[in-house]
C-alpha positions, 0 to 999 in steps of 0.5 A, a space after each residue: 170376615 166370615 165364610 158363612 155369610 152369603 150374598 143374595 141378589 133379589 129381583 122383584 117389583 114394588 108398588 109405589 104411590 098406592 094412593 095417588 098414582 100407583 106404579 109397579 117398579 122393578 128392583 134388583 137388590 143385593 143383600 148379605 145374610 147368613 140364610 135366604 130367609 134373613 135376606 128376604 126379611 132384610 129386603 122387606 125392612 129396607 124397602 119399607 124403610 126407604 120407600 114406605 112400601 108395605 110388605 104386601 106391595 113387594 113381589 119377589 120374582 127371583 132370588 139367587 146366591 152369588 159370589 161376593 166378587 159378582 156383587 155390583 154393590 161396592 159396599 157389599 164387595 168391600 165388606 166381603 173383603 174384610 178379614 177381621 173387624 175391631 168393635 169397641 
């Protein structure tokens, strides 16, 4: 749809079960964003929303920009193939 939207692959750890059985779990997440800071913000938002993880309990190890074709997430691949979008 727009060539200025990039795909980022983010590697890191998040602390799950802080109160009863704390455990660091590894994650790899692919996110579409215009710039790196937006991708990191979206990662914090998604992990906090889905897993109830605080931002201080998310450790980012590596962020890399990838081509849309390299994305393993099917949703990201399909969005990258769009040429136009109709919004009512």
